Short mmCIF file of the C-alpha atoms (twelve columns), coordinates in Angstrom:
data_MODEL
# 
_entry.id   MODEL 
# 
loop_
_atom_site.group_PDB 
_atom_site.id 
_atom_site.type_symbol 
_atom_site.label_atom_id 
_atom_site.label_alt_id 
_atom_site.label_comp_id 
_atom_site.label_asym_id 
_atom_site.label_seq_id 
_atom_site.Cartn_x 
_atom_site.Cartn_y 
_atom_site.Cartn_z 
_atom_site.pdbx_PDB_model_num 
ATOM 1   C CA . MET A 1   -0.061  0.007  0.045  1 
ATOM 2   C CA . MET A 2   1.435   3.398  -0.806 1 
ATOM 3   C CA . LYS A 3   1.684   5.474  1.675  1 
ATOM 4   C CA . ARG A 4   0.898   9.365  1.067  1 
ATOM 5   C CA . PRO A 5   3.437   12.028 1.366  1 
ATOM 6   C CA . CYS A 6   3.182   14.106 4.572  1 
ATOM 7   C CA . VAL A 7   2.082   17.499 4.005  1 
ATOM 8   C CA . GLU A 8   3.436   19.984 6.562  1 
ATOM 9   C CA . PRO A 9   0.436   22.431 8.138  1 
ATOM 10  C CA . THR A 10  0.639   25.509 7.314  1 
ATOM 11  C CA . PRO A 11  1.793   27.783 10.288 1 
ATOM 12  C CA . THR A 12  -1.011  29.989 11.686 1 
ATOM 13  C CA . ILE A 13  -0.055  33.752 11.208 1 
ATOM 14  C CA . GLU A 14  -0.337  35.379 14.615 1 
ATOM 15  C CA . LEU A 15  0.127   39.408 13.450 1 
ATOM 16  C CA . SER A 16  -0.615  40.785 10.171 1 
ATOM 17  C CA . VAL A 17  0.858   44.113 9.847  1 
ATOM 18  C CA . ILE A 18  -0.972  47.087 7.308  1 
ATOM 19  C CA . CYS A 19  1.009   49.557 6.052  1 
ATOM 20  C CA . PRO A 20  -0.228  51.772 3.246  1 
ATOM 21  C CA . ALA A 21  2.052   53.992 1.581  1 
ATOM 22  C CA . TYR A 22  1.986   56.838 -1.196 1 
ATOM 23  C CA . ASN A 23  5.195   58.842 -2.139 1 
ATOM 24  C CA . GLU A 24  7.052   57.827 0.684  1 
ATOM 25  C CA . GLU A 25  10.635  56.940 -0.937 1 
ATOM 26  C CA . GLY A 26  12.442  58.819 2.008  1 
ATOM 27  C CA . ALA A 27  10.666  56.839 4.679  1 
ATOM 28  C CA . ILE A 28  9.537   53.549 3.675  1 
ATOM 29  C CA . THR A 29  12.772  51.556 4.139  1 
ATOM 30  C CA . ASP A 30  12.953  52.697 7.535  1 
ATOM 31  C CA . ALA A 31  9.159   52.031 8.421  1 
ATOM 32  C CA . VAL A 32  9.715   48.157 6.867  1 
ATOM 33  C CA . THR A 33  12.856  48.465 9.338  1 
ATOM 34  C CA . ASP A 34  10.973  49.626 12.142 1 
ATOM 35  C CA . VAL A 35  8.485   46.832 11.809 1 
ATOM 36  C CA . VAL A 36  11.299  44.123 11.688 1 
ATOM 37  C CA . ARG A 37  12.915  45.705 14.473 1 
ATOM 38  C CA . GLU A 38  9.937   46.669 16.852 1 
ATOM 39  C CA . VAL A 39  7.102   43.734 15.859 1 
ATOM 40  C CA . PHE A 40  8.722   40.668 14.404 1 
ATOM 41  C CA . PRO A 41  10.830  39.959 17.601 1 
ATOM 42  C CA . ILE A 42  7.932   40.184 19.624 1 
ATOM 43  C CA . VAL A 43  5.487   38.008 17.539 1 
ATOM 44  C CA . ALA A 44  6.352   34.565 16.629 1 
ATOM 45  C CA . THR A 45  4.661   34.317 13.477 1 
ATOM 46  C CA . CYS A 46  4.351   37.652 11.521 1 
ATOM 47  C CA . GLU A 47  3.269   39.211 8.034  1 
ATOM 48  C CA . LEU A 48  3.928   42.976 6.811  1 
ATOM 49  C CA . ILE A 49  1.672   43.957 3.926  1 
ATOM 50  C CA . VAL A 50  2.378   47.179 2.482  1 
ATOM 51  C CA . VAL A 51  0.114   48.665 0.162  1 
ATOM 52  C CA . ASN A 52  1.875   50.825 -2.505 1 
ATOM 53  C CA . ASP A 53  -1.259  53.352 -3.244 1 
ATOM 54  C CA . GLY A 54  -0.139  54.290 -7.001 1 
ATOM 55  C CA . SER A 55  2.923   56.229 -5.697 1 
ATOM 56  C CA . ARG A 56  4.791   58.114 -8.752 1 
ATOM 57  C CA . ASP A 57  8.484   58.180 -6.934 1 
ATOM 58  C CA . ARG A 58  10.730  55.259 -6.172 1 
ATOM 59  C CA . THR A 59  8.300   53.870 -3.185 1 
ATOM 60  C CA . GLY A 60  7.297   50.966 -4.937 1 
ATOM 61  C CA . GLU A 61  10.943  50.259 -6.467 1 
ATOM 62  C CA . ASN A 62  12.280  50.039 -2.761 1 
ATOM 63  C CA . LEU A 63  9.495   48.117 -1.635 1 
ATOM 64  C CA . ASP A 64  9.992   45.592 -4.248 1 
ATOM 65  C CA . THR A 65  13.833  45.408 -3.154 1 
ATOM 66  C CA . LEU A 66  12.931  45.264 0.589  1 
ATOM 67  C CA . ALA A 67  10.475  42.345 -0.585 1 
ATOM 68  C CA . ALA A 68  13.070  40.183 -2.228 1 
ATOM 69  C CA . ALA A 69  15.466  39.873 1.152  1 
ATOM 70  C CA . GLU A 70  12.484  39.944 3.208  1 
ATOM 71  C CA . PRO A 71  9.869   36.790 2.860  1 
ATOM 72  C CA . ARG A 72  7.517   38.405 5.692  1 
ATOM 73  C CA . LEU A 73  6.833   41.719 3.592  1 
ATOM 74  C CA . ARG A 74  4.079   41.439 1.183  1 
ATOM 75  C CA . VAL A 75  4.172   44.192 -1.132 1 
ATOM 76  C CA . ILE A 76  0.475   44.928 -2.861 1 
ATOM 77  C CA . HIS A 77  0.675   47.725 -5.728 1 
ATOM 78  C CA . GLN A 78  -2.561  49.265 -6.856 1 
ATOM 79  C CA . ALA A 79  -3.425  52.528 -8.654 1 
ATOM 80  C CA . ASN A 80  -3.459  55.452 -6.359 1 
ATOM 81  C CA . ALA A 81  -7.155  55.116 -4.520 1 
ATOM 82  C CA . GLY A 82  -6.437  57.116 -1.366 1 
ATOM 83  C CA . HIS A 83  -5.206  56.143 1.768  1 
ATOM 84  C CA . GLY A 84  -8.836  55.103 3.188  1 
ATOM 85  C CA . PRO A 85  -9.063  52.284 0.010  1 
ATOM 86  C CA . ALA A 86  -5.086  51.237 0.756  1 
ATOM 87  C CA . LEU A 87  -5.730  50.427 4.053  1 
ATOM 88  C CA . ARG A 88  -9.184  48.559 3.601  1 
ATOM 89  C CA . ARG A 89  -7.315  46.655 0.874  1 
ATOM 90  C CA . GLY A 90  -4.701  45.666 3.265  1 
ATOM 91  C CA . LEU A 91  -7.314  44.289 5.782  1 
ATOM 92  C CA . ASP A 92  -8.963  42.350 2.913  1 
ATOM 93  C CA . GLU A 93  -5.503  40.460 2.216  1 
ATOM 94  C CA . ALA A 94  -4.702  40.470 5.698  1 
ATOM 95  C CA . ARG A 95  -4.332  36.767 6.972  1 
ATOM 96  C CA . GLY A 96  -3.278  37.039 10.782 1 
ATOM 97  C CA . GLU A 97  -4.996  36.050 13.834 1 
ATOM 98  C CA . TRP A 98  -4.494  39.809 15.014 1 
ATOM 99  C CA . VAL A 99  -3.882  42.571 12.878 1 
ATOM 100 C CA . LEU A 100 -1.921  45.895 13.403 1 
ATOM 101 C CA . LEU A 101 -2.592  49.088 11.432 1 
ATOM 102 C CA . ILE A 102 0.412   51.617 10.842 1 
ATOM 103 C CA . ASP A 103 1.352   54.557 8.699  1 
ATOM 104 C CA . SER A 104 4.113   54.570 6.357  1 
ATOM 105 C CA . ASP A 105 5.267   57.984 7.383  1 
ATOM 106 C CA . ARG A 106 6.793   56.988 10.831 1 
ATOM 107 C CA . GLN A 107 5.167   59.489 12.988 1 
ATOM 108 C CA . MET A 108 4.291   56.701 15.219 1 
ATOM 109 C CA . PRO A 109 7.070   55.687 17.020 1 
ATOM 110 C CA . LEU A 110 6.976   51.621 17.291 1 
ATOM 111 C CA . GLU A 111 8.884   51.101 20.526 1 
ATOM 112 C CA . ARG A 112 5.569   50.776 22.481 1 
ATOM 113 C CA . PHE A 113 4.676   47.916 20.372 1 
ATOM 114 C CA . GLY A 114 4.975   45.359 22.824 1 
ATOM 115 C CA . ASP A 115 2.792   47.140 25.654 1 
ATOM 116 C CA . LEU A 116 0.208   47.530 22.665 1 
ATOM 117 C CA . TRP A 117 0.429   43.887 21.998 1 
ATOM 118 C CA . LEU A 118 0.111   42.878 25.316 1 
ATOM 119 C CA . ALA A 119 -2.814  45.352 26.153 1 
ATOM 120 C CA . ALA A 120 -4.602  43.753 23.175 1 
ATOM 121 C CA . ARG A 121 -4.432  40.311 24.100 1 
ATOM 122 C CA . THR A 122 -6.238  40.766 27.462 1 
ATOM 123 C CA . GLY A 123 -9.011  42.005 25.600 1 
ATOM 124 C CA . ASP A 124 -10.517 42.345 21.780 1 
ATOM 125 C CA . ALA A 125 -8.432  45.623 20.568 1 
ATOM 126 C CA . ALA A 126 -5.492  48.227 21.692 1 
ATOM 127 C CA . PHE A 127 -5.582  51.669 20.646 1 
ATOM 128 C CA . ALA A 128 -2.613  53.855 20.921 1 
ATOM 129 C CA . VAL A 129 -3.243  57.719 22.313 1 
ATOM 130 C CA . ARG A 130 -1.104  60.239 21.040 1 
ATOM 131 C CA . CYS A 131 0.052   62.066 24.334 1 
ATOM 132 C CA . ARG A 132 1.365   64.978 22.141 1 
ATOM 133 C CA . ARG A 133 0.868   65.349 18.490 1 
ATOM 134 C CA . GLU A 134 3.687   66.918 16.281 1 
ATOM 135 C CA . ASP A 135 0.993   67.916 13.403 1 
ATOM 136 C CA . PRO A 136 0.315   71.112 11.909 1 
ATOM 137 C CA . VAL A 137 -2.417  73.565 13.264 1 
ATOM 138 C CA . PHE A 138 -5.115  72.657 11.116 1 
ATOM 139 C CA . ARG A 139 -5.008  69.031 11.360 1 
ATOM 140 C CA . LEU A 140 -5.021  69.607 15.376 1 
ATOM 141 C CA . ILE A 141 -8.563  71.385 14.567 1 
ATOM 142 C CA . LEU A 142 -9.860  68.910 12.304 1 
ATOM 143 C CA . THR A 143 -9.164  66.263 15.004 1 
ATOM 144 C CA . ARG A 144 -10.842 67.858 17.711 1 
ATOM 145 C CA . LEU A 145 -14.052 68.650 14.863 1 
ATOM 146 C CA . VAL A 146 -14.130 65.059 14.490 1 
ATOM 147 C CA . ARG A 147 -14.163 64.086 17.771 1 
ATOM 148 C CA . VAL A 148 -17.005 66.396 18.512 1 
ATOM 149 C CA . CYS A 149 -19.184 65.127 15.531 1 
ATOM 150 C CA . VAL A 150 -18.333 61.696 16.558 1 
ATOM 151 C CA . ARG A 151 -19.230 61.944 19.880 1 
ATOM 152 C CA . THR A 152 -22.370 64.070 18.935 1 
ATOM 153 C CA . LEU A 153 -23.648 61.174 16.338 1 
ATOM 154 C CA . PHE A 154 -22.429 58.186 18.115 1 
ATOM 155 C CA . GLY A 155 -21.836 59.190 21.582 1 
ATOM 156 C CA . THR A 156 -17.786 57.336 21.859 1 
ATOM 157 C CA . ARG A 157 -15.226 58.876 23.639 1 
ATOM 158 C CA . ILE A 158 -12.448 57.028 22.455 1 
ATOM 159 C CA . ARG A 159 -9.384  59.319 23.018 1 
ATOM 160 C CA . ASP A 160 -7.514  59.247 20.109 1 
ATOM 161 C CA . LEU A 161 -10.388 57.876 17.443 1 
ATOM 162 C CA . ASN A 162 -8.512  57.866 14.085 1 
ATOM 163 C CA . VAL A 163 -4.866  56.765 15.614 1 
ATOM 164 C CA . PRO A 164 -2.814  55.096 13.284 1 
ATOM 165 C CA . PHE A 165 -1.427  52.616 15.579 1 
ATOM 166 C CA . LYS A 166 -4.303  50.046 16.535 1 
ATOM 167 C CA . ILE A 167 -4.510  46.216 17.136 1 
ATOM 168 C CA . ILE A 168 -7.643  44.561 16.512 1 
ATOM 169 C CA . ARG A 169 -8.853  40.673 16.046 1 
ATOM 170 C CA . ARG A 170 -9.227  39.675 12.554 1 
ATOM 171 C CA . ASP A 171 -12.551 37.902 12.983 1 
ATOM 172 C CA . HIS A 172 -13.985 41.480 14.708 1 
ATOM 173 C CA . TRP A 173 -12.888 42.950 11.644 1 
ATOM 174 C CA . LEU A 174 -14.914 40.138 9.383  1 
ATOM 175 C CA . ASP A 175 -17.660 41.081 11.285 1 
ATOM 176 C CA . MET A 176 -17.098 44.815 11.148 1 
ATOM 177 C CA . LYS A 177 -16.286 44.736 7.452  1 
ATOM 178 C CA . PRO A 178 -20.093 45.197 5.968  1 
ATOM 179 C CA . PHE A 179 -20.214 48.487 8.071  1 
ATOM 180 C CA . ILE A 180 -16.705 49.719 6.330  1 
ATOM 181 C CA . PRO A 181 -17.072 49.700 2.528  1 
ATOM 182 C CA . PRO A 182 -14.141 49.837 0.319  1 
ATOM 183 C CA . GLU A 183 -14.662 53.653 -0.495 1 
ATOM 184 C CA . THR A 184 -14.263 54.591 2.982  1 
ATOM 185 C CA . LEU A 185 -12.147 57.782 3.549  1 
ATOM 186 C CA . ALA A 186 -11.125 56.970 7.338  1 
ATOM 187 C CA . PRO A 187 -11.653 53.108 7.918  1 
ATOM 188 C CA . SER A 188 -9.267  53.450 11.192 1 
ATOM 189 C CA . LEU A 189 -11.767 55.798 12.730 1 
ATOM 190 C CA . PHE A 190 -14.916 53.860 11.530 1 
ATOM 191 C CA . VAL A 191 -13.118 50.464 12.871 1 
ATOM 192 C CA . SER A 192 -12.908 52.516 16.371 1 
ATOM 193 C CA . ILE A 193 -16.521 53.509 16.108 1 
ATOM 194 C CA . VAL A 194 -18.015 50.141 15.203 1 
ATOM 195 C CA . SER A 195 -15.641 48.701 17.947 1 
ATOM 196 C CA . VAL A 196 -17.239 50.181 20.701 1 
ATOM 197 C CA . TRP A 197 -21.033 49.728 19.366 1 
ATOM 198 C CA . LYS A 198 -20.547 46.203 19.049 1 
ATOM 199 C CA . GLY A 199 -18.869 45.987 22.938 1 
ATOM 200 C CA . HIS A 200 -15.935 45.216 21.783 1 
ATOM 201 C CA . ARG A 201 -13.182 45.363 25.045 1 
ATOM 202 C CA . ILE A 202 -10.829 48.235 24.038 1 
ATOM 203 C CA . ALA A 203 -7.182  49.268 26.061 1 
ATOM 204 C CA . GLU A 204 -5.847  52.219 25.753 1 
ATOM 205 C CA . VAL A 205 -2.089  52.985 25.751 1 
ATOM 206 C CA . GLU A 206 -0.571  56.120 25.447 1 
ATOM 207 C CA . VAL A 207 2.458   56.643 23.168 1 
ATOM 208 C CA . SER A 208 4.651   59.303 21.935 1 
ATOM 209 C CA . HIS A 209 4.617   61.211 18.359 1 
ATOM 210 C CA . ARG A 210 6.816   63.065 16.036 1 
ATOM 211 C CA . ALA A 211 6.710   65.499 13.179 1 
ATOM 212 C CA . ARG A 212 6.871   64.150 9.559  1 
ATOM 213 C CA . LYS A 213 10.310  64.199 8.547  1 
ATOM 214 C CA . THR A 214 10.065  62.917 4.926  1 
ATOM 215 C CA . GLY A 215 7.217   63.078 2.182  1 
ATOM 216 C CA . VAL A 216 4.091   65.705 1.988  1 
ATOM 217 C CA . VAL A 217 0.780   65.496 3.209  1 
ATOM 218 C CA . SER A 218 -1.449  64.201 0.360  1 
ATOM 219 C CA . ILE A 219 -4.631  65.890 1.103  1 
ATOM 220 C CA . ARG A 220 -4.275  69.875 1.419  1 
ATOM 221 C CA . ARG A 221 -6.205  73.023 1.077  1 
ATOM 222 C CA . TRP A 222 -9.640  73.253 -0.808 1 
ATOM 223 C CA . LYS A 223 -9.224  69.356 -1.456 1 
ATOM 224 C CA . LEU A 224 -9.361  69.144 2.463  1 
ATOM 225 C CA . LEU A 225 -12.686 70.648 2.460  1 
ATOM 226 C CA . LYS A 226 -14.117 68.230 0.059  1 
ATOM 227 C CA . PHE A 227 -12.411 65.212 2.193  1 
ATOM 228 C CA . CYS A 228 -14.354 66.621 4.996  1 
ATOM 229 C CA . ALA A 229 -17.686 66.951 3.515  1 
ATOM 230 C CA . ARG A 230 -17.186 63.366 2.166  1 
ATOM 231 C CA . GLY A 231 -16.309 62.416 5.492  1 
ATOM 232 C CA . LEU A 232 -19.320 63.435 7.215  1 
ATOM 233 C CA . GLY A 233 -21.549 62.071 5.002  1 
ATOM 234 C CA . GLN A 234 -20.055 58.439 5.271  1 
ATOM 235 C CA . LEU A 235 -20.255 59.135 8.971  1 
ATOM 236 C CA . LEU A 236 -24.055 60.013 8.793  1 
ATOM 237 C CA . THR A 237 -24.382 57.179 6.662  1 
ATOM 238 C CA . LEU A 238 -22.713 54.838 9.179  1 
ATOM 239 C CA . ARG A 239 -24.878 55.969 12.141 1 
ATOM 240 C CA . LEU A 240 -28.000 55.163 10.294 1 
ATOM 241 C CA . ARG A 241 -26.554 51.667 9.719  1 
ATOM 242 C CA . LEU A 242 -25.695 51.270 13.145 1 
ATOM 243 C CA . TRP A 243 -29.022 52.310 14.398 1 
ATOM 244 C CA . ARG A 244 -30.710 49.827 12.094 1 
ATOM 245 C CA . GLU A 245 -29.137 47.447 12.106 1 
ATOM 246 C CA . LEU A 246 -27.475 46.998 16.183 1 
ATOM 247 C CA . ARG A 247 -30.326 48.773 17.767 1 
ATOM 248 C CA . PRO A 248 -32.014 45.366 18.270 1 
ATOM 249 C CA . ILE A 249 -28.864 43.931 20.243 1 
ATOM 250 C CA . LEU A 250 -28.609 46.711 22.085 1 
ATOM 251 C CA . THR A 251 -31.755 46.850 23.283 1 
ATOM 252 C CA . ARG A 252 -31.578 43.506 24.444 1 
ATOM 253 C CA . ARG A 253 -28.208 44.090 26.148 1 
ATOM 254 C CA . VAL A 254 -30.129 47.319 28.342 1 
ATOM 255 C CA . SER A 255 -33.335 45.261 29.317 1 
# 
């Protein structure tokens, strides 16, 4: 009787790191190095997914060179669609049990990853909180306006809703996914909102923040106003969906 060949089981990936990138040739190599140095030694099985969102500089070429030397790095090239859709694409491609969302501009140092990882595994998610944001004044004002809108519409009091440094369970992402369509401008913000409404146990960890040293902000001037208007419309749509679909569950919890 012929023996069947022994097939090695596919190892389980514990964490997927998702990082959108657009025109970040000055920072992308260091951004990947940060993950390799600060994240990979802590998590036994890990993958880094960088979504190159139609960069017009050497970001894509640099990533391909890095991927040739680092098997845990997966590079996805796509036509430019914006930061939100690029992040959403990365979430769709993730295979880990947990998902870490980061940016490629290196404004969020990853030295506190270990604390964030430990906090997440005691519950369902962990969100960083920027103690002192090193951003232009207009972005700080915009953040405050978003916080007011979100608290008014959703009653959500997460301290740093759209922080680009958060860990969630992948099965929870799959549960939230119907509420966050591919064209969502700020999926990280929506993840925070839906997580709270679904009753996930969320830990918050204070971290440092630094000013951008390379690259440029992709949304500026009048485009920012259009972005905000579209974002508000998407928030209103999300509010209606959450209320319609989760209200019966929330009512049962209260009663």
